[in-house]
C-alpha positions, 0 to 999 in steps of 0.5 A: 230139542232132545233126542229122548223117547218114551223107550229110553223112559223107564214104564213106571214114568210113561204117564209122567213123560206124556204129562211133561210133554203134552201139558207142562211144556207148554204151561210151565215157564220156568224151573221156579215156576214148574218147582212151585207148580209141582209142590202144590200137586197131589197127583204125583207122588215125590219120585214122579215130581223129581221125574217131572221137573227132570223131563220138562228140563230136557224137553225145553232145554235139551239137557239131561240132568239125570239119566232116568234110563239108569233108574233100573241099575240104581234099583239093582244097586239098592237091591245088592245093599238090602242083600250085603252083611254089615261087613259087605256094606261097610267095605262097599262104603269105603271102596265106592265112596270113601265113607267110613260107616259105624258098624256098631249101628244096627244095618238099616242105620248103616244105610241111612248113614250112607244115604245121608253122607251120599247127600252131603 
């Protein structure tokens, strides 16, 4: 189905990748079933659950809904954002996403504001 191999997956998701291939591929029949199964599971954290649903979709349909190979790049962006000044963060949000942040807020609140607006 998919050409994705474990070498394409970040190290922290290798265990989940094996689980998706060795168990979920056979046991989960629909996306909704997968969501319900993962919701009830206490074995995995939320990030791993998202990964598992992605992996199951990729394995069963061949459709790559998220490029998990780019997670390391995203981590670098998060680190860069945390190192920005409020002024730099405001400029970044405006330039990259056309989002105006309220610089009167704390930097933590500005980051939360950006995250919320990106969800919408």
